[in-house]
C-alpha positions in Angstrom: 48.2 42.6 36.9 48.1 44.8 39.9 49.9 42.2 41.9 52.7 42.1 39.3 53.0 45.9 39.4 52.9 45.8 43.2 55.8 43.3 43.2 57.7 45.3 40.7 57.2 48.5 42.9 58.3 46.6 46.0 61.4 45.3 44.1 62.2 48.8 43.0 61.9 50.1 46.5 64.2 47.3 47.9 66.7 48.1 45.1 66.5 51.8 45.9 66.9 51.1 49.6 70.0 49.0 49.0 71.5 51.7 46.8 70.8 54.3 49.4 72.5 52.0 52.0 75.6 51.7 49.8 75.7 55.5 49.3 75.3 56.1 53.1 78.0 53.5 53.8 80.4 55.1 51.3 79.7 58.5 52.7 80.5 57.3 56.3 83.7 55.6 55.1 84.8 58.8 53.3 83.9 60.9 56.4 85.9 58.6 58.7 88.8 58.8 56.3 88.7 62.6 56.3 88.4 62.6 60.1 91.4 60.4 60.5 93.4 62.5 58.1 92.4 65.7 59.9 93.4 64.1 63.2 96.8 63.0 61.9 97.4 66.5 60.5 96.5 68.1 63.8 98.8 65.7 65.7 101.6 66.5 63.3 101.1 70.3 63.8 100.9 69.9 67.6 104.2 67.9 67.6 105.9 70.6 65.4 104.6 73.3 67.7 105.7 71.4 70.8 109.1 70.8 69.3 109.5 74.5 68.4 108.5 75.6 71.9 110.9 73.1 73.4 113.8 74.4 71.2 113.0 78.0 72.2 112.9 77.0 75.9 116.3 75.2 75.6 117.8 78.2 73.9 116.5 80.5 76.7 117.9 78.2 79.3 121.3 77.9 77.7 121.4 81.6 77.3 120.5 82.2 80.9 123.1 79.6 82.0 125.8 81.2 79.9 124.9 84.7 81.3 125.1 83.3 84.9 128.4 81.6 84.2 129.8 84.8 82.6 128.7 86.8 85.6 130.1 84.3 88.1 133.4 84.3 86.2 133.5 88.1 86.1 132.9 88.2 89.9 135.6 85.7 90.6 138.1 87.6 88.3 137.2 90.9 90.1 137.8 89.3 93.4 141.2 87.9 92.4 142.2 91.2 91.0 141.2 93.0 94.2 143.2 90.4 96.3 146.3 90.9 94.1 146.0 94.7 94.4 145.8 94.4 98.2 148.7 92.0 98.5 150.8 94.1 96.1 150.1 97.3 98.0 151.2 95.6 101.3 154.4 94.3 99.7 155.2 97.3 97.4 156.7 99.4 100.3 159.0 96.6 101.3 160.1 96.0 97.6 160.8 99.8 97.2 162.9 99.7 100.4 164.8 96.7 99.2 165.4 98.2 95.7 166.7 101.4 97.2 169.0 99.4 99.5 170.5 97.5 96.6 170.9 100.5 94.4 172.5 102.6 97.0 174.7 100.0 98.5 178.1 99.4 96.8 179.6 96.0 96.4 183.1 97.0 97.7 
């Protein structure tokens, strides 16, 4: 009778060990699934963050380029205005003389 009980106890232990193995295996599988999900979410967040930073950087660059272009255009315009003023001041005396000559000269 003790041998039957001993075999029954061994069988119960084997069954319990198999059940524990299944529980551990299921826990490992669930843990791996959670780890994969966490990794995927972290990668998604990193990509969104990287994208946002890239967009901010491009905005800054384009703003800086626009400011530089506006400054360059303003400098060119100021230079051209100065050139026109200088050339007009050189020619203005001659134009005044010519106008006075035509106004005071009669056509007869």
